[in-house]
Each structure stands twice: as structure tokens, then as C-alpha cells.
N, C-alpha and C positions, 0 to 999 in steps of 0.2 A: 504494500500500500504506500503510495507516494502522495504527499500533500504539500501545497505551498505554505510557507510560513509567512508571518507578517512582513518580514523584510524580503530580500531577494533569495534567501536560502530555501532549499527544499528539504523535506523530511520523508524518509522512507522507513516504514516499520515492517520488519520481516517476521511477522507472526501470523496467526490464523485465528478465526473466531473461537476455536477451542482453547486458545492460550489465555492465561490470566495476565493482563497488563494493567498495572495500577494507573489510575487517571493522573495522579501526582507526577508519575514518571513521564507521561506524555506532556504534561504542562511544562516540566523542566526541559524537554526536548524543544518545545516552542520558544522557551526563554533563551535557550542557547542559540537557536536558529536566528533570533533577532539581534544577536551580537554583531557589532561592526566587523565586516570582513568575512562573516560566515557564509559558506557556499552550499554545504550539504550536510545533513545529519542523518546517519544510518543507525536505526535502533534495532538491536538484536532481540530474539524471542525471550531472552533472560532479563530483559530490561526491568529495572526497578529504581525507585528514587534514591538519590545520594545526597551528600551534603553540598548543596548548591548546584550540582550538575548530575545528570542521570548516570547510572551504572549499567553497563551493557550497551554502550553507544560508541560509535566512531564518528568524529566531527571534523570536517574539513573547513579550513579558513585561511585567508590571506594574512591573518593576524595570529600570533602565538599567544595563547592564554594558559599560563601555568595551572590555574585552578581547575581547568578541564581535565588535566591529568591527575591532579590530586596530590596527596602527600606520600603515598606509597609508590613512588616512581620505581619502576623496575620489577614490580610484582609480577609473577608469572608461574607457570606450571612446567615442571620437567619430569621426564620418565626415564628411569634407569633399569635396565635388565638386572636381575639378581638370581644367582644360582643357590638353591637350597635343597638339601637332601629330603627333609620332611618339613611340612608347613602346618604345624598345629597352632592355631591362633593364640590360645591362652598361654602356651609356653613361650612363643615368640614375643608376645606382648610384654612379658616379664623381663625380657632381655633388652628392650629398647633403652638407650641411654637417656640421661636427663638433658633434653634439648632446650630447656630454659636456661641452662648454665652455659654461658658463652665460653668459647675457647680463647685462652690467653696465649699470645705468642711466646710469652716468657714462661709462665707456670705450666703450660701444656705443650711445651716445645717438642716433647717426645711422642705426642699423639700421632698415630699413623695417618689420620685424616688430612694432615697438612700436605701430604704428598700430592693432593689434587690442585694445590695452589701453585701456579706457574707465574713467577714475576711478583710485582708489588700488589698490595691490596689497593683497589681503586679508591681514590681520594684519601688514602691513608686512614680510612674509617675502620677502626679496630673494635668499636662497640658492637656487641651483639653477634659477633662472628659465630657461625654454627648454631644459631638459635632459630626457632621456627616462627615465634611471634604468636599473637592472639587472634581474635576475630575468626575469620573463616580459613585461616592458614592451617596446614596440616602436613604430616608425613604419613604416607599410607603404604603398607605392604599389600599388594593385590595380586590376583591371579587372572591371567588372560582367560576369558570365558568363551564367548561366541566370536568366531572369526567370520566376518562377512566377505572379506576380500583376501583370500589366502595368498595370492601373488604379492599383493602390497604388504601384507603382514610379514611374509617371508623375506622381502627386501629389507625390512626393519629388523630381521632376526627374531621374529616372534611367531609362536604357534600356540594353539589352545593348550592350556595347562601350565604354560610358562609363568614365571613370577616376575613382577616389576615393583620398583619403589616409585611412588608418585610423590613429588615434593611441590607444595604450593606455598611460596613465601616471597617476601619482597626485600626492600633495602634497609629494614630494621633501624629506622630513625634517620638515616641519611637523606632520604627523600623528603621527610617531614622538615628537616632542617633547611633544605633548599627551598621548599614552598614557603615556610615561615619567613625566611629572609626576603622573599618577594612580597608576600602579602602585608608584611609590616610596613612597607613603603607604598605599595601600589594596590593593595587590596585584591579585588577580583579583576583588576585591569590587565592589559596586555604586558608582555615582557618588553621593557624599553630597549633592551639589548638582547635580541634573540640568540645571538651567537654565544654570549656569556652564559645564558640560561642553558642552552643546549649542551655546552661543555660540561656543566655540573650534572645535568640530566643524564648524559651518556655515562658518566662515572657511576651514577646510581643504578643504571640498567646493568652495567658490567658487574657491579657489586652484588646485585640480586642474583644474577646468574651464577657467580662464584659461590655465593652462600648456599644456593640449592645443591651445588656439587659437594660442598662441605657437609651439609646435612645428610645427603645420601651416603657419603663416605663414613660418617660417624655411625650411622645405622648399620651399614654393611659390615663394618668391623665388629660391632656389637653382636651381630647375628652370626659371626664366625666365617664370613666370606669376604671376598675382595670387591672393592668399588669398581664400577664400570663407567664408561662415558655415556652421557644421555643420548637417547635416540630421538627425543623430543625435548625442546626447551624454548617455549614461546612466552614472551613477556606480553601482558595484556594491560599494563598501565604505562603508556609512553606516548611520545610525539615523534613523528618523523616527517621529513620533507619529501613529499611525493607529488609528482606532476606540478611542481611549482607552488604548492600550497602546504600548509602545516596540517598534518593529519593527526588529530588527537584521539587516542584510544583510552577509554576508562572502562575497564571490565570488558574489553573486546579484544579478541586475539587476532593477530595478522592472519588473513585468510587467502593470501595470494600464493597458491600452490605450495602450501605448507602442511605438515602433519601437526595436528593439534589434539591435545587431550582435553576434552570438555568434561569437567568434573560434575559428578552427580552429588550424592550425599553420603553420609557415613553408612547408611543402610540400603543403598541402591548401587547399581552399576554406574560406571563412568564410561564415556565413549571416546575411543581414539578415532579421529576422522581425517580424511584427506580433504583439505579445504581448497576451494576453487572459486572464491568470491570475487566479483567484478566491481567496477566503479560505482554501480548503484548502491552497493553495500559498503562503499569506501574500503573495498578489499579486506573485509573483516568478517569474523564469525563470532558466535557466542563463546564465552569462556567457562560457563557453568550452568547449573540449573537456575540460578537466580532466586533471590529471596521473595517469598510471598507474604511474609510476616515481618514486622519490625522486631528488633530484639526484645523490646518490652512486651509485645504481644506474645512472642514465642515463649518467653519466660513465664508469663501469667497462664497461658493456655497449657503449656507443657507441664507445669506443676499440677494442674488439675487432671491431666490425662495419663501421665507417665510417672514411674518411679525412677530413681537414679539407676538402679540395676537394669531396668528395661532399656535404658538408653546406652548402657555400657555393653549390652549384648544385643546385637541387631538381628532382624528377621533373616538376614542372609548368612548368619552364623559367624559374623565377625565380632571382634572385640574393639571397644573404643577406650583408649588410654587418655583419661582426662580427670585430673584431680580438682579442677575448678567446676563446682556443681552448677554455678550460674551459667557458665559457658556451655556446659553440657546441654542445658535446656535451650539456650539461645541458638545453638547449632543443631538442634534436633532435626532429623529428616523431614518432619512435618512442617518445618519453617520454610521449606524450599518448594519451588515448583517441581512438577514432574519432569525429570530429565528426558524421558521418552518423548514428551510433547515438544520440548526444545529441539531435540534432534529431528523430529518429524517436520518441524517448521523449516529447519535449515535444508533438509532434503527437498521439501516442497518448493522452496525458493531457489533450488539448485546452487546452494552456497557450499555444500559439503557432502561427502559420501562416507558413510560409516565403514570403518575398516575392522574394528574389533571392540568388544566390551571388556572392561576389567571389573572384577568383583572384589570388594575389600575383604581382607583377612584381619588386618590390624590397622586401625586409624589412630595416630598419635596426635593429641592436641596439647596437653600439658602433662607433666609427670603426676602419677597418682600420689595422693597424700598417704603417708605411711612411712615405712622404713626408708632410709636414705637410698635413693636410686643408685644402681650400680654405675660406676664410672665406665667410660668407653672401654670395650674389650681391648686388651693389649695396649691401652692408651699410655701406659708408663713402662712398657717392656722394651720399647725400641727408642732409640735416641735419634732425632732428626734435627736439622738446623731450623732456624727461624724461617718463616715463609718469606 
């Protein structure tokens, strides 16, 4: 569906009548479309309201607006193959390291996860290294379930029954620092020096990608196996220069002939897709199921419907590691849209082709409250230099 906005920009919403799209999110799309320089807003089927700008949208403009990217610059989802002899969710969940505890280049110099770091840390940002963060961020051990495109999956080295680590995390404070420096002076206005902003932005994007590798390496070592290179790593909070304009993505993954992992929920499948979105969609696809409830609503309704134990053991047989009870309710599967409908909309609009589904075995949010979580396996048995 394409509609003209009040200004010269157009808006395309890639959903269907069966999809739940909040009116507030559509209002935000029209507000963005009215900004100076805006040319086109593409809303994905996971669209939902954000802080000042919609989440699940790709927005093209001749003017660069940092607030459209938001504070978690570089947030994205990466997929890492992992080899395990046996995958018993409860046993593996107990072996996950504490991913709230940041890696210190000094104190943790011997941790084998550092081997994935090549060169300097982007922007010299040492805070939060190797941590997953809060909100909808997670590290998930999953199994490849249904394979729709065997040839494509094979090219990625995947087959039904294989295991992967899925890491969803961002720039852990670096992006927020960049946005705050801008908004403190310019508010929601454009970047006065796009080049200077983009230089800092690009550091945050690189930092987020590096951190996803560190997270995967920490978990791989804790589970007694070796880290691998990601077969997918797509950032969905960023801006790029494309066709002479600034293409802002907030909760929208690059969809120009890319492989993208579109996240479901802790209790449902996720979808690996081959994206082939064109200019009408601003070369973008959805990044996940998309919220259908605010965090406050999810907390209130969830407490009335579910127990903590119900949310820690999902209908698909997976285990959720989350010691923060409030977050457990806020991120309940019922707080999100149906991932199957999001994928169906992308297929209907010819934006993506499903390649395979992944079913969660262990989803890590925060360490469980209780005994001190084990430190990273072999973390202090080898000595490596600083990264």
C-alpha cells in the first residue's frame, strides 16, 4: 500500500489486512514523511511505535536525521554455526556464561574469546564488551528446523538438525553517547555535519558487529566448542548513503540481496530469509516479529496470565535464561506479533523468500538469580595478549 504524505514524500506499508499495525505507528510514519528532505518511507509488517520515530521502517531523505536511527546504532542480528554432540536445553542453559559481566582487556586478558578481535576496538569503546544488553536483545542456541530452500541453505553450510547461535545486540552505550551529543545541541534536527556524524556512526556499527562475535565466542567456549565466523550479520539500526540520499533504517534490515535472520520470539521459530527488496521498500525487510504490546501492557497482562516458570519453559521445549522477572514478562511471546504473518507479508510483497526456520533451545536474556554464574569455560586457562 502506497500513500502520499502531507509533504512530497510517499509512504508504503508492506502489510496485509490480516496484520496488526498500530495506528500510532502509522501516525509516526506520516510525521517522518513530513520532515524536510524526506522522499520515501517504507514501513515493514513488524512496524510499531518508537520513541519519536517508528520501529520497523526504512526512511529515505536528502537530509540526515540522527534521531531516525536512534540510540542503539549498530544493533543487529548475527548467526553462527555451532557444533554440539548433544543438545539438551536444560543442561546447556546451565553452562551459559554471565553475559552481563563485561570482558576487561586487563582482568580477562586470558579469555579465549579475545581471539575473534582483529585490530583495535572501534572508537576505543571498552565499556560493555561481550555483554548482550537488555530490552529485546538476546543470545539464542537454536536448531535448524524446516528447510524450504535446500540449495540456498547448503550454500550457507546449513541443513535440518544443525545448530546455530543467534546473537541480537547493539553498540552497548556507544550509540547512545553519539545520539546524546547530537540531541543536546540540535534536538531532533538534522546533523549539521553529516560526515562527522557518519564517522562516529560507522564506528558504532563496527563495534556492534564485533561485540556479536565476542558474545558468540564466549558462549561457544562455555559450551565446550570452538567459535565460528557468522554466516549472517545484518545491522538493522543504521544510515547509509544510497542513490544519492540518506537511507535511515530503524528496526529494518538491509534487504538488497542479503541473507537475513528475522527473529520470532522466545517461544516460536525465527526465519532465515533470502531478501530481495527493491526501491519501493527502500531495499529493506523486517527485522523481527515486532511488538504488539507496550512493555507496561505486557507486564500487566503477562502477570495475570502466566507464571515465571511458564515463561522460562516455552511450548517449543526451550529454556529461557532470565533472572530479571520484569523483563521476562515484558519479553513474553504474547507481547509480539505472529512471526508467521510477518513472513507471509514479506513473501506476498515479494520482498523475501524463506530459506529455513530455527527453533530455540536456549534463549539467554540475563543471568539467573542464584549461585554465582560460572565464568567462561577455559577463560583463565590460556594466556593471550590484549586485543
